[in-house]
N, C-alpha and C positions, 0 to 999 in steps of 0.2 A: 646076937642076931638069931632069929628063929630059922628052922630048916626051910630051904627053898621048896616051894610047891610048883608043880608043872600044870599049866592050863593052856588049852589050845589058843584061846583068844582072851585078851584083857581089854576092857573098855573103860575110859574115863570120859564122862561123868554120867550119873543116873538122871539126866534130864529127859525130856520127851524123846529126843532123837536117840540118845544113848540107850535108853530103856527099850525103845522099839527095836533098835539094832540087836540088843541082847536076846529079846524074845524071838525075833525072826531067825537068828542063828541057832538058838536052842531048839526051835521047831524043826530044824533040819538035822538035829542030832549032834550038834557041836557043843562042847563044854565051854562055858563063858564065865568070866569073873568081871563084875562091874564094881568099880571103886569110886566112891564119892566122899568129899570132905565134909559134907553136911548130913544131917539126919533126914529121914523121909518127912517128918513133921515140919522141919525147917523149909524144905523145898516146897511143900504145899502152902505154907504161910507166906513165903516170899513171893509166890506167883499168884496169890489170891486175886481174883477179879480179872485175870487175863483171859482173852478169848482169841480164837483163831478161825480163819476160813479154811475149810477142809475140802479139797477137790474130790471129784468122783473117783479118780484113780487112787487117791489116798484112802478113801473109804474102802476100795477094793483091798488095799493092803491090810486094813484092820479086819475085814471079813476073812481074808485068807489066814490071818493069825488067830482067828476065833475071838476077836475082841470087839467086833461090831455089835452093839446092842443099843439101838436108838434111845430106849427108855433109860437104861443105866447110864449112858453117856450124856443124856439130856440134850441131844442135838436138835437144832432147828434147821430145816431145809431153807435154802434160798431159792424161791420159785420165780421171782422176777427181779430184774436189776434195772433201776431207773437212773439215767445220767441226766443231770439238769444243771442249769446255770442261773445265777442271780447277780446282777451288778451291785445292788445295794438293797437295804431293807425296804425301801419304797418301791422297788421294782418287783414285779411278780416272778415267781419261779417258772422258768421256761424249760420244758422237757426237750432234751436233745436226742435221746436214744433210749430204746427199751429192749431188753432181752427177756423174752418170756420163757417159762419152763418148757422143756421139750416134751416128748410123748411120755405118758405114764410108764411105758415099758422101760424107757431109758432112765427116767428119774432126774432130779435136779443136778446141775453141774457142780454145785457147791453146797456146803453145810456150814453152819456156825457151831463151834464146839467150845466149851469152857474148860480152861486149864484144870480146874479142880477135879472134874469128872474124868477127864482123860488121864490125868496123873494118877488118880486113885485106881483106875482100871489097870494101868500099866504096873503100878506098884504091887497090886494084888497078884498079878501074874509073875512078876519078878520073885516074889516070896513063895509062890506056889510051885514054880517049875524047878524040878530037881537038877536040871542041866545048868541052872544059873546059880552062881554064888554072888550074893550082894554084900559088899563090905561098906557099911555106912560110917560116917564120922571119922574117916581115915584119909589122909592125904598121900599122894604120890610124891615122894621126896626126891627120887632120882631114878633114871632109867639108863641102863647100859646095854648097848647092842653090839653083837658080834655076828659072824657069818651064819650062826646056827640058831640064835635066839635073842630075845630081849629080856633082860633081868630088871625087874621093877621093885624098888625098895619103897616100902610104905612107912608111914609115920609110927606105926605100932612095932616097927623093927622087923616085920616079916618081909619075906622075899618071894616074889612070884616070877617064874620064867615062862615065856610065852613065844609062840611063833609070830604073832602079830599084835600090835598095840593100836587100837582104834580110839581116836581122840575126838571127843565131842564136848568140849568145855566152854562153848559159847563165844560171843563176839570178840571179846578181848582175851583171846586164848593165851593162857599162861604158858602152855606147852609150845605154842608157835613162837612166843617171845624167847623162851629158853633156847629154842633151836635156831634163833635169828632168821626165821622165815621171812620172805619178802612178800609184802602186801601192796596191792594197788588200793589207794584210798582217796575218796573224793568227799569233801565236806559240803553238805548241801546248805549250810547256814540256816537250817530249819530245825524245829523240834516238833514232836507229835504230842498232843494232849489226848489221852485215852481214858475211858471210863465207861461205866454201865449206867443205864437209866431205867426207871419204871415210867410207864405212861398209861393214859386212860383209854385211848383208842386202840384198835387192833392194827398191827403192822402188816397183816396179811402176807407175811413171809417175803416182803419186798425189801431189797437192799437198795439204799439210795447213795449216790455219789454226787454231791453238790460242789460245783466249781464256783467258789466265792471269791470276792476281790482279795481277801487275805490269804486264801489257800484252800485246797480241796478238803471237804468234810465228808466222811463216810458214816452213814447210819446203817447198822446191820442188825437183823432180827435175831433175838434170842428166844428161848422157849418161854411161852406165856406173854404177858404184856410187858416185855423187857426188850431192851436194845443195847447195843454197844456203839460207841462213837470213837472215831479216829480222826483227829483234826490236825492237819499238817500246816504249820505256820512259820513265817520268818522268825528267827530266834528271838529278836528283841521284842516283837509284838507278842509272840507266844509266851515268853517268859512273864510278860506283864499280866496277861489275862489268866495265866495258870495260877497266879497269886490271889485272884479274886476269891472271896468266900463263896460258899456253895450257892447261896441265893443269887448273888450278883453274876456268878458264872452261868447259872441256869437261865437267868434272864437274857444274858448275852447270847446263849445258845438258841433260845426261843426266837430272839430277834433275827437270827440268821436262817433258821430252818422253817419258819412259817408254821403252817398247820400240819406238817408231815407227821409229827407226834404231838399229842396234847397232854397238858397237865404233867409236865416233866418233873421228876425228882431224881437226884443222884443216888445210886446204890453204892455204898462204900466210898472210897477216895478216888479222885481223879489223879492220874499219874502223868508224868511227862518224861520223854527221853529224846536225846539228840538224834538227828537223822543223818546218815552218811552211807556211802557205798564202801564196803571193805571186802576185798577179794584176794584170797590167797593165790598167789601165782602158781605155786606147786603144792598140790594137796597131799603128796606122798613124800615119805622120807625113808630112811633105812628101817624097814620092818614097822613103819608107822603110816597111818592114813588119817587125814582130817576130814570130818564129815559135819553136815549141818552148819550152824552159825559160826563154828570155828573155822570153816572153809570159806564161807561167804555170808555177808550180811547185806541185805538189799533194802531198798525203800519199801515201806509197807503199803504204798498206794495200790498195788495190784493184789495184795493179800496173799502172796505166794511164798512167804518165808518158810513156814512149816512144811508146805508141800515140797519145796525144793530139798529140804533136809530128808524128807521121807523118800524122795527119789534116790538120794544118796544111799539110803539104807537098802532099798530094794535092789539097786544096781550092784552094790558091794556084795550082798548075799549071793546074787547070781554068779559073780566072778569067783567068789571063794568056794562055792559049791562045785563049779566046774574044775577048779584047781584040786579040790579034795577027791573028786572022781578020777582024776588023772594021777593021783598020788603025789601031787606037788606040795612043796613047802608053802603054807598059806601066807607067809610073809615075804615070799620071793619078790624081787624087784620086777621081774617080768610080769607076774600076776598083778601086782599093784599098778603097773603101767597100763595094763589093759583096762583097769577100772578108771584111771585118770583120763585115758583117751576117750572112753565111752561117755564120761560125765562132762568133759571139757566144753563141748558145744552147747549143751543145755545150760550149764552154769554161765558161760559167757553171754549167750543170747538172752537169757532172762535178766541178767544184770544190766545188759545194754538196753533192753526193752524198758525196764523199770526206770532206768536213768533218763531215757528219752521221754517217757510219758510224764515223769516228774517235771522235766524242763518245759514240756508242752502245757501241762495243766497247773503248774504252780507259778504262772507268769501272767502279768496283766498287759504285756505287750500287745498292742492292737492287732498286729499282723499274726501273731501266734494264736490269739483268741479267735480271730477270723478263720485261720487254718483249721483249728481243732473243731470249731462249730460246723464248718463245711464238711470236714471229714466225718464227723459223727452223723450229720444229716444224710450223707451218702451211705454210710453203713446201715442206718435205720431203714433205708429204702431197699436194701439188698438182703434177701433171705440167705443167699450164699455166703456173704461176708459175715452176717450174724452167726450162722452155723460155724464158720471158721473160728470166730472169737470165743464162742461157747465151748467148743472142743479144746481150745487152748486153755481156757479157765478150768476145764474139767481135767486137764493134764493128759489128754488123749492125743499126744503127738510124739513123733520120733519112735525110736526102737525101745518099746517098753519092756522092762524086766518082768519076769513071771509073776512076782508078788503084786504088781500093779494091775494085773489083768483079772477079770472076773471069771 
């Protein structure tokens, strides 16, 4: 076994959340090691074509870390959001609610960002920053924790000791399973079909949420004449149409969205994944903390998954910096409990909210359909309610950590 090395903080894995966590901590002068079992090229290839909605507060985080460059990141603002319904293809699309962009001084509440560009920017900073050690293609084999430190054994036989081990290894967290962590899980019996499109007309930076008889379909603007779609469907039906060839699938998509986008073509492959709520009951352990999808996986209907993980990042940085200033052990239970207490309400409320709107909007029950249409009509007539929901989408609620503020 190689000689043990001491690092203030170790992070698994170098995904979007883990990488941002490392960069944020390094920007505050902390020494960080990031360990990932795959190569940077593999991570880029595996996530090719993925897109995310980025809230205004998440944009602030990237600004504060010196990573926000709209051209380099190829971002597309969401200037309007249209919520509509359609009973069937013979029925016209009826607009229920519209959120317009706020003042130019404030800017859009959300942006669309592509995984490739964000991951490349994060990867470049990981490799550039001398406070960050990135160990690729190496697995964490074992971790042992005592009162003073956690010792982490890697697959190359090296040993790292650290005050705190931050875990961000995704939805089906292997570390959570290893520790027998307890999850709340709810299977929605749905799957999402996602992909990117080219089209002939201009999208005018409008995001559409269509409530169809089969399930909600989101059409979100990308840079240029491109868009991304997220279609939530019952598992059996979704599995059937996901197997359509490209031409048949595009025809089915056109059949449902009308003339919102014209002359559609798929860019790359469409993908599908099962939808469920998975919520870690206790995000901390002995000198360990779970963040991002390893702590919570929510329904994509509200487009808040990445933003929720970035709020984990900003909050944990605040807590660890306060601990450092007071000379505390960064992995102390008292410090980690402060983090968990701060994040618990946000995590629970957003998980509950996305679960509720999925029940409301993925249901053909006459009474629920009537309730949601009446509710959206009421919101559409109230500037106060619109402003509330826009600020929620922008992430401007609750006690914000410093990195989320402009």
